[in-house]
Each structure stands twice: as C-alpha cells, then as structure tokens.
N, C-alpha and C positions, 0 to 999 in steps of 0.2 A: 512824411515818413518815407525814406528812401531805403529800399531793401535790394541788395545786389545779389539775387539768387542767380544760378546759372541757367536754369531751364524753366519752361512753362510750368512743368509739374511743381517745381519748388516754389515758384511765384504763386501758383494757385493754392498750394498748401499754406503759404504765408498769408494769403488773403483770407482763406477759410478761418485760420486761427485769429487773425485780426478782427474778423467779423463775429467772432465768438460762436462759430458753428462747429458742428461735428461734420466729418466728411460724409457720413451717411445722410445727414439732413441736407447738406449741400447737394449731394448726388440726386436725392429724391426731388428736391426743388427744381433742379435743372432737367430732370427726366432722363438720367443715365443710369446704367446698372451699378449695383453695389461693387465697390472696388475699382470703379472707372478711374478715379484720380490716381490711385496707386499704380495703375497699369499704363499711365501715360508715358510714352517713351520719347517720341520726337516732338510732338505737338498735338494740337486739337484741331478738328475740322471747323469750317466756317459755320455750319449749322449748330454745333455745340457752342461755339463762341457766341452766336446770336442768342441762344437760350440763356447762357450765363449772364450776358449783358442785360437781357430783358428782365431777368430775375434779380440782378444785382447791379443796378444802373450806376451806383457810386464807384464801381470798379473801373479803373482806367484800362480799357482794352489794349491800348498801345503798350502800356507797361506790362500787361499780362503776356503779350506776344513777344515784345522786343526786350523788355527789361528797362527801357528808357522812360524817364519821367517819374512821376509819383504813382504810388499804388492806387490812390483814390482820386477821383475827379473832385475839383473844387465844388463846394456847395454853390447852388444856383444864386443864392443871395450874395455870396462873395464875388461872383462873376459880374452880376448886373449892378450898374451904378444905382445908388438909391436916389430916387427923385423926390424932392420935397413936395408936399401936397398941403396947400392951405385949406383951412376949414371951409372957407367960402367957395373954393374951387370944388371941393367935395360936395358941398350943398348944391351947387349949380349942376354938377353931373347927376346927382341924385334926382333933381327936378327934371332934367332932360330925360333920364331913364324912366321916370314915372309917367311923363307925357307919352313917351314911345310905347310903354307898356299899355297904357290906356288905348292908344291908337291901334296897337296890335290886337287887343281884346275886341275892339269894335270891328276890325277887319275879320277876325275869326267868327264873330257872331254873324256878320253879313255872309260870310262863306258858308256857314252852317245853314242859314236860311236859304241861300241859293242852292245848296246841295239838296235840301228837302224838296224845293220846287222842281229841281231837275229829276229827282227820283220819282215824283208824281208824274211828270211829263213822260218819263221813260216807261212807267207802268201803263199809262194811257196808250202810248205808242205800241207797246207790246200787245195790249188788248186789241187794238185796231189791226195789227199784223195777224194776230190769231184769227180774227173774224175774216180777214181777206183770205187767209190760207184755207179756212173752212169753205168759203165761197168758191175758191179756185178748185178745191178738191172735188166739189160737186159738179163741176163743168165737164 
C-alpha cells in the first residue's frame, strides 16, 4: 500500500488509521502527550521515532520520515526464504538436543554439588578466621 502524503504528520495519521488505532491510544502507547500527533509541524525527534518503532515494528520508519517505500515492513516470513525440513532431519535435531539437554542437566547437578562443597569450605574457613581474630585480639 503506497500512500503519498506530504509530511510526517500526515503519514503518521495514515498509519494510525491503517493500524485501526485512535490517536489517543497511539499516543499513550508511544508515551507522548495527548494531542502530540496533531501538533507535529516539521517532524519528530529520534527518541520519539525509536519509541514508535519499538511499539509498532511493522511501521517502515524510512517511509514515515521520507515518504519513500511502503508504509509497512514486509512480514519476516515473506523476507526469509523457506527452508525445507525433512522429518528425519527434524528427528536427528531433536535427538541431538535431547542429548545436549541431558548433558547440561548433568553439568548443572555437578555444579550444584560443587557449590554446596564450596559453601561448606567457606563456612569452615570463616570459622577459622574468626578463631584467629579472637586469638589475635587477646595478644
């Protein structure tokens, strides 16, 4: 859909309508004051543009600023080539991930055991330090 509006304000209003939003809802989502869109005269700042794109990633920022291109970005699925995946490939990946998950769980269990041992050693060391500090303080 190509809309040839003259300014950022008109393009933003067109997007809001296309998205089925009210200006108030759009302004609230972006975190600007009520009436912000109506008060745009020359353009919008970089911070506001970032907030708009963060909240409405389908909006083509280049189109919003310059008027060039399409209003909406292409859907990610349209941009990425579809890769065929055979059932056996999927099964092999699933087996690989299952093995890796089991290995990760083993490593985690070993790490937890080592942590418990290290905490015990730390507690014993603290006790010895406390005893030594007691002896030193009596000297």
